[in-house]
C-alpha positions in Angstrom: -11.7 -114.4 22.1 -12.7 -116.9 19.3 -15.8 -117.1 17.2 -15.9 -113.3 16.8 -18.5 -111.4 14.8 -17.1 -108.4 12.9 -19.3 -105.3 12.7 -18.2 -102.8 10.0 -19.2 -99.3 11.0 -20.3 -96.8 8.3 -20.9 -94.1 10.8 -24.4 -95.0 12.0 -25.7 -93.7 15.3 -27.0 -97.3 15.9 -23.7 -99.2 15.4 -23.1 -99.6 19.1 -26.6 -100.9 19.5 -25.9 -103.7 17.0 -23.0 -104.7 19.2 -25.1 -104.6 22.3 -27.7 -106.8 20.8 -25.1 -109.3 19.6 -23.5 -109.4 23.0 -26.9 -110.0 24.6 -26.9 -113.3 22.6 -23.7 -114.3 24.4 -21.8 -113.8 21.2 -18.5 -111.8 21.2 -18.3 -109.1 18.5 -16.0 -106.2 17.6 -16.7 -102.9 15.8 -14.2 -101.7 13.2 -14.4 -98.7 10.8 -15.4 -99.7 7.3 -12.1 -98.3 6.0 -9.8 -100.0 8.6 -11.0 -103.5 9.3 -8.7 -106.4 10.2 -6.3 -107.8 7.6 -6.7 -111.3 9.2 -10.4 -112.4 9.2 -9.7 -116.0 10.1 -11.1 -115.6 13.7 -14.4 -114.2 12.5 -17.5 -116.4 11.9 -19.8 -113.7 10.5 -19.8 -110.0 9.4 -22.5 -107.3 9.9 -22.5 -104.1 7.8 -24.0 -101.1 9.7 -26.2 -98.3 8.6 -24.9 -94.9 7.7 -25.8 -91.2 7.4 -24.4 -91.4 3.8 -26.3 -92.1 0.6 -24.8 -94.9 -1.5 -25.3 -92.6 -4.5 -23.0 -89.9 -3.1 -19.5 -89.4 -4.4 -18.0 -89.6 -0.9 -20.1 -92.6 0.2 -18.2 -95.4 2.1 -17.0 -98.0 -0.4 -15.2 -100.8 1.3 -13.6 -103.8 -0.5 -15.7 -106.8 0.6 -13.9 -109.3 -1.7 -12.5 -111.2 1.3 -16.0 -111.4 2.9 -18.7 -111.7 0.2 -19.5 -115.3 -0.4 -16.7 -116.5 1.9 -18.4 -116.0 5.3 -22.0 -115.2 6.4 -22.8 -111.6 5.8 -25.7 -109.4 7.2 -26.1 -106.0 5.6 -28.3 -103.5 7.6 -29.9 -100.4 6.0 -27.0 -98.7 4.2 -25.3 -102.1 3.9 -28.3 -103.5 2.1 -28.4 -100.5 -0.3 -24.6 -100.8 -0.8 -24.9 -104.5 -1.8 -27.7 -103.6 -4.2 -26.2 -100.4 -5.7 -22.8 -101.9 -6.6 -24.0 -105.4 -7.6 -26.5 -105.0 -10.4 -29.4 -103.5 -8.4 -30.8 -100.0 -8.2 -31.0 -97.5 -5.3 -32.9 -94.3 -5.8 -34.4 -91.5 -3.7 -37.5 -92.6 -1.9 -40.8 -90.9 -3.0 -42.2 -91.6 0.5 -40.6 -90.7 3.8 -39.2 -94.0 5.1 -38.5 -93.2 8.7 -40.0 -94.7 11.9 -42.3 -97.6 12.5 -43.4 -100.0 9.7 -44.8 -103.5 9.6 -43.8 -106.5 7.6 -46.6 -107.2 5.2 -44.9 -110.1 3.5 -42.4 -112.7 4.8 -41.1 -115.5 2.5 -42.1 -118.9 3.9 -39.6 -121.5 4.9 -36.7 -119.1 5.5 -34.5 -119.6 8.6 -33.8 -115.9 8.6 -37.4 -115.0 9.6 -38.1 -118.1 11.7 -40.3 -117.2 14.7 -40.9 -113.7 13.3 -44.5 -112.8 13.0 -46.2 -111.4 9.9 -47.0 -107.7 10.6 -44.1 -107.6 13.0 -43.0 -104.0 13.7 -39.7 -102.8 12.3 -37.9 -99.5 12.4 -37.0 -97.7 9.2 -34.4 -94.8 8.9 -33.5 -94.0 5.4 -34.1 -91.5 2.5 -33.1 -93.8 -0.3 -34.9 -97.0 -1.2 -33.9 -100.2 -3.1 -35.8 -100.1 -6.4 -34.2 -103.3 -7.7 -32.4 -106.0 -5.8 -28.8 -107.0 -6.8 -28.0 -109.8 -9.1 -29.2 -113.2 -7.8 -31.3 -111.4 -5.1 -34.2 -113.3 -3.6 -37.0 -111.3 -1.9 -37.5 -112.2 1.7 -39.8 -109.5 3.1 -41.7 -106.3 2.3 -43.6 -103.6 4.1 -46.5 -101.5 2.8 -44.2 -98.8 1.5 -40.9 -100.7 1.1 -41.1 -103.5 -1.5 -37.6 -104.8 -1.0 -37.4 -104.7 2.8 -35.2 -107.8 3.0 -33.4 -110.1 0.6 -30.7 -112.7 0.3 -28.2 -113.5 -2.4 -28.7 -116.9 -4.1 -25.7 -119.2 -3.5 -24.3 -117.2 -0.6 -25.0 -116.8 3.1 -25.5 -113.1 2.4 -28.6 -111.4 3.8 -29.7 -107.8 3.7 -32.4 -105.8 5.5 -33.6 -102.3 4.9 -34.7 -101.8 8.5 -32.8 -101.7 11.8 -33.2 -104.9 13.9 -31.0 -103.5 16.6 -33.3 -100.8 17.9 -36.0 -101.4 20.5 -38.8 -100.5 18.1 -38.1 -103.5 15.9 -40.0 -105.9 18.0 -38.5 -109.1 16.6 -35.1 -107.6 15.8 -33.2 -109.7 18.4 -34.9 -112.8 17.0 -33.7 -111.9 13.5 -30.2 -111.4 14.7 -30.3 -114.7 16.5 -31.6 -116.5 13.4 -28.8 -115.1 11.3 -25.9 -115.6 13.8 -26.9 -118.8 15.4 -29.0 -120.7 12.9 -27.4 -119.5 9.6 -23.8 -118.5 10.6 -23.6 -121.1 13.4 -21.7 -118.8 15.8 -21.3 -120.4 19.3 -23.0 -118.5 22.1 -20.1 -118.8 24.5 -19.4 -115.2 25.5 -20.4 -115.2 29.2 -19.1 -113.4 32.3 -17.6 -116.6 33.6 -15.9 -117.3 30.3 -14.6 -113.7 30.1 -13.1 -113.9 33.6 -11.4 -117.2 32.9 -9.9 -116.0 29.6 -9.0 -112.6 30.9 -7.1 -113.9 34.0 -5.2 -116.3 31.8 -4.3 -113.6 29.3 -3.2 -111.2 32.1 -1.0 -113.9 33.6 0.7 -114.5 30.2 1.0 -110.7 29.5 2.2 -109.3 32.8 4.0 -112.4 34.1 5.9 -111.5 37.4 6.0 -107.7 36.6 4.5 -105.1 39.0 1.4 -103.2 37.9 0.1 -99.8 39.3 -3.5 -98.9 39.0 -5.2 -95.6 39.8 -8.5 -96.5 41.6 -11.4 -94.0 41.4 -13.9 -95.8 43.6 -16.0 -96.4 40.5 -17.2 -99.6 38.9 -14.7 -99.8 36.0 -11.5 -99.3 38.0 -12.7 -101.6 40.7 -13.6 -104.5 38.4 -10.2 -104.0 36.6 -8.4 -104.2 40.0 -10.2 -107.4 41.1 -9.4 -109.1 37.8 -5.7 -108.1 38.0 -5.6 -109.1 41.7 -7.0 -112.5 40.7 -4.2 -112.8 38.0 -1.2 -111.4 39.7 -2.0 -110.9 43.4 0.6 -109.0 45.4 2.2 -107.5 42.3 -0.8 -105.2 41.9 -0.4 -101.8 43.6 -3.5 -99.7 43.7 -3.5 -96.0 44.5 -6.6 -94.1 45.5 -6.2 -90.3 45.5 -8.4 -88.0 47.5 -8.5 -84.8 45.5 -10.7 -83.1 48.1 -13.6 -83.0 45.7 -15.1 -86.5 46.5 -18.4 -87.0 48.1 -18.8 -86.6 51.9 -16.7 -89.3 53.7 -16.1 -91.1 50.4 -12.3 -91.3 50.8 -12.6 -93.2 54.1 -15.6 -95.3 53.0 -14.1 -96.5 49.8 -10.7 -97.3 51.4 -12.6 -99.4 53.9 -14.6 -101.2 51.2 -11.4 -102.0 49.2 -9.7 -103.3 52.4 -12.5 -105.8 52.8 -11.9 -107.0 49.2 -8.3 -108.0 49.8 -6.8 -105.4 47.5 -3.4 -103.8 48.0 -4.5 -100.2 48.2 -2.7 -97.1 49.3 -4.8 -94.0 50.0 -3.3 -90.6 49.3 -4.9 -87.5 50.7 -3.9 -84.7 48.5 -6.9 -82.5 49.1 -4.9 -79.3 50.0 -2.7 -79.7 46.9 -5.7 -79.9 44.6 -7.7 -77.1 46.2 -4.6 -74.9 46.2 -4.2 -75.5 42.4 -7.9 -74.6 41.8 -7.7 -71.4 43.8 -9.3 -68.6 41.7 -10.0 -70.7 38.7 -13.6 -70.4 37.4 -13.5 -71.7 33.8 -14.6 -75.4 33.6 -12.0 -76.6 31.2 -9.3 -74.8 33.2 -10.5 -76.7 36.3 -10.3 -80.0 34.5 -6.7 -79.2 33.3 -5.6 -78.2 36.8 -7.0 -81.3 38.3 -5.5 -83.5 35.6 -2.1 -81.9 36.0 -2.0 -82.3 39.8 -3.3 -85.9 39.6 -0.4 -86.8 37.3 2.0 -85.2 39.7 0.6 -87.0 42.7 0.2 -90.3 40.9 3.7 -90.1 39.6 5.1 -89.4 43.0 3.4 -92.5 44.4 4.3 -94.7 41.5 7.9 -93.8 41.9 7.8 -95.2 45.5 7.1 -98.7 44.0 10.3 -100.3 42.8 10.5 -101.7 39.2 6.9 -101.1 38.3 6.5 -101.9 34.6 2.7 -101.6 33.8 0.0 -99.0 34.2 -3.5 -100.6 34.5 -6.5 -98.6 33.3 -10.3 -99.1 33.5 -10.9 -98.3 29.8 -14.1 -99.8 28.5 -15.3 -100.6 25.0 -17.3 -97.4 24.2 -14.1 -95.4 25.0 -12.3 -97.5 22.3 -15.1 -97.3 19.7 -15.5 -93.5 20.0 -11.8 -93.1 19.5 -11.8 -94.5 16.0 -13.2 -92.2 13.3 -14.9 -93.8 10.3 -14.0 -90.6 8.3 -10.4 -91.5 7.9 -8.1 -94.5 7.9 -6.6 -93.7 11.3 -6.4 -96.5 13.8 -5.3 -94.2 16.6 -7.0 -94.9 19.9 -7.2 -92.1 22.4 -6.5 -93.0 26.0 -9.5 -93.1 28.3 -8.5 -94.0 31.9 -9.1 -93.2 35.5 -5.8 -91.5 36.1 -6.3 -88.5 34.0 -3.8 -89.0 31.1 -0.3 -90.0 32.1 2.6 -88.5 30.2 5.3 -90.4 28.2 8.0 -89.8 30.9 6.4 -92.4 33.1 7.6 -95.1 30.6 4.9 -97.6 31.6 3.3 -100.2 29.4 -0.5 -100.2 29.4 -2.8 -103.0 30.4 -6.6 -102.6 30.0 -8.5 -105.7 31.1 -12.0 -104.3 30.3 -11.3 -102.6 27.0 -13.6 -105.0 25.1 -16.6 -104.7 27.5 -19.7 -102.4 27.6 -20.6 -100.9 31.0 -23.4 -103.4 31.7 -21.0 -106.2 30.9 -18.5 -104.8 33.3 -21.1 -105.0 36.0 -22.0 -108.6 35.2 -18.3 -109.5 35.3 -18.1 -107.8 38.7 -21.0 -109.8 39.9 -19.3 -113.0 38.8 -16.2 -111.9 40.7 -18.3 -111.5 43.8 -17.9 -107.7 44.2 -20.4 -106.0 46.5 -23.6 -105.2 44.6 -23.7 -101.8 46.3 -20.4 -100.9 44.7 -21.4 -102.3 41.3 -24.6 -100.3 41.4 -22.9 -97.0 42.1 -23.9 -94.1 40.0 -21.2 -92.7 37.6 -19.3 -89.8 39.2 -17.3 -87.2 37.2 -13.5 -87.6 37.2 -13.0 -83.9 38.3 -15.4 -84.6 41.1 -17.4 -81.8 42.7 -15.3 -79.2 41.0 -17.6 -79.2 37.9 -20.7 -79.1 40.2 -19.5 -75.9 41.8 -20.1 -73.3 39.3 -17.4 -70.6 39.4 -14.5 -70.4 41.7 -13.9 -73.2 44.2 -13.3 -72.7 48.0 -13.2 -75.1 50.9 -16.4 -73.7 52.2 -18.2 -74.3 48.9 -16.9 -77.8 48.8 -18.2 -78.4 52.4 -21.7 -77.0 51.4 -22.0 -79.2 48.3 -20.8 -82.3 50.1 -23.4 -81.8 52.7 -26.2 -81.2 50.2 -25.1 -84.1 48.0 -25.1 -86.4 51.1 -28.7 -85.5 52.0 -29.8 -86.0 48.4 -28.0 -89.3 47.7 -28.8 -90.8 51.1 -32.4 -89.8 50.6 -32.6 -91.6 47.3 -31.3 -94.7 48.9 -33.6 -94.5 51.9 -36.7 -94.1 49.7 -35.8 -96.9 47.3 -35.1 -94.5 44.4 -31.3 -94.8 44.0 -31.4 -97.9 41.7 -34.1 -96.3 39.6 -31.8 -93.4 38.7 -28.7 -93.7 36.4 -26.9 -90.7 37.9 -27.8 -88.1 40.5 -26.0 -85.2 42.1 -26.3 -81.6 43.3 -25.0 -78.4 41.8 -23.9 -75.3 43.8 -25.0 -72.2 41.8 -23.0 -69.0 41.8 -26.0 -66.9 43.0 -27.4 -66.0 46.3 -31.1 -65.9 47.1 -33.2 -64.0 49.6 -34.9 -66.1 52.2 -36.5 -66.0 55.6 -35.5 -68.1 58.5 -36.9 -67.6 62.0 -38.3 -64.2 61.0 -34.9 -63.1 59.9 -33.9 -62.3 56.3 -31.2 -64.5 54.8 -29.1 -64.2 51.7 -27.6 -67.6 51.0 -26.7 -70.1 48.3 -29.0 -71.8 45.8 -28.5 -75.5 44.9 -29.9 -77.5 42.0 -30.7 -81.2 42.3 -30.2 -83.4 39.2 -31.3 -87.0 38.5 -31.3 -88.6 35.1 -32.1 -92.0 33.6 -29.9 -93.3 30.8 -28.2 -96.4 29.5 -24.9 -95.0 28.4 -24.8 -91.3 29.1 -25.1 -90.4 25.4 -28.7 -89.3 25.9 -30.6 -88.9 29.2 -34.0 -87.9 30.4 -34.7 -86.2 33.8 -36.3 -88.5 36.3 -39.8 -87.7 37.6 -39.0 -88.0 41.3 -42.1 -87.9 43.5 -43.1 -84.4 44.7 -43.3 -85.6 48.3 -39.7 -86.8 48.1 -38.4 -83.6 46.6 -40.3 -81.6 49.2 -38.7 -83.7 52.0 -35.2 -83.4 50.6 -35.5 -79.7 50.0 -36.6 -79.1 53.6 -33.8 -81.3 55.0 -31.2 -79.5 52.9 -32.3 -76.1 54.0 -32.6 -77.1 57.6 -29.4 -79.0 57.9 -26.9 -77.4 55.5 -25.7 -74.0 56.7 -25.4 -71.6 53.8 -28.3 -72.8 51.6 -31.8 -71.3 51.6 -33.2 -72.4 48.2 -33.4 -75.7 46.3 -34.4 -76.2 42.7 -34.8 -79.3 40.5 -33.3 -79.6 37.0 -35.9 -80.9 34.5 -33.6 -80.6 31.4 -32.9 -83.7 29.2 -29.8 -84.5 27.2 -29.9 -83.2 24.5 -30.2 -80.2 24.4 -28.7 -79.9 27.9 -25.8 -82.1 29.2 -25.9 -84.2 32.4 -23.4 -82.1 34.2 -23.6 -78.4 34.3 -20.0 -77.8 33.4 
């Protein structure tokens, strides 16, 4: 991709949000740690410095060499970045006497500045810092203030260098997107050409050049990422793509057959492998969650390797890695450039000797869905909720048996189908049922029962990092509870999980 924006990460919790906002402007950007950014900056049109949990006054504070950036290309410094430019360039940063966290309003904006064009006076911004800029750096020109923060924004005379003490990337900064657009489009003159159509065109071209006439194997999961990756590869290399969809016996009810049918209609070369008994046998007697994951990962590698060996001369392994996987792999605390592997096939060992191809590694989840829409993939498939790699194994607390899998598949089907029938499925980010390792006393037909308890879980989120429980209508929950208890043999009690993340997690294991 050309016309990139480089975001230097100082460890802020908001750095990914900066990238999301830039991408929303149809501008391609990349995140790099402050201590390991690219040697070649020739393809970048602008640079953004993120915030940070550090104080610029601390001995271990991030201190990058910006000599190849300052004054040579447009630079926007956010929060810590603004303090960094001041502290090390003739200004003064000191502990704030007033708590500078949360909402604030711009009480002064300098007239005739493109940076604040179409930004209203008294516009709300979001502050998040304990230090404050007492004095701007050498050649600093004040651009904006709030009631408590005198130097809320400034620029450097003679350079396209701008600095803001607040966070334009967060939702609470009402004109934040406008400010980013003013800097990137009007000041830095970065073209807004990063669209799903452009991505598909560039990606297919790159895949053809990279893979050529080699064979590629891809482990399909039935989810959005691996499906979009498969369609992109199929568009680039056609019959040389071999997809493998493994049934580990822990999928949703009828999912193996349904997904295979869906893929067949898409013209993909997919082989379905039913290894249910092999997985369930490996899980026999295992209760600890991490041990379950390891057992499933090990068997998946064995099954996938067996199938890959049936394809002659396969050279590449395709993975549905997406950009958050890449970003989270790079620590800003050290100079390591190591990227951990995130993929749908559970971590393949070195002995497979396959080269890796990851068509989606620069896209966020919402961008993957937009690319999928451009490729004409069924909206129902693109809108599927995330589903854990280990499947229902981590939704069955304790040991796993075929009978418990049957019960949970039945319960899950009632819940998910109910959400779809009542128009609630698309309002939920992820939903599922959990089979608890306890029995409950109940009464059915004047007889005492002692059967299983299931918990229903539905959350709303954007990326899974945080999540709130969804306020599903009581009438809906009542109907689903009755249907589960009446239709699923072995369950006599249904509860609803109203925990948010944090402190809870989305899955129970």
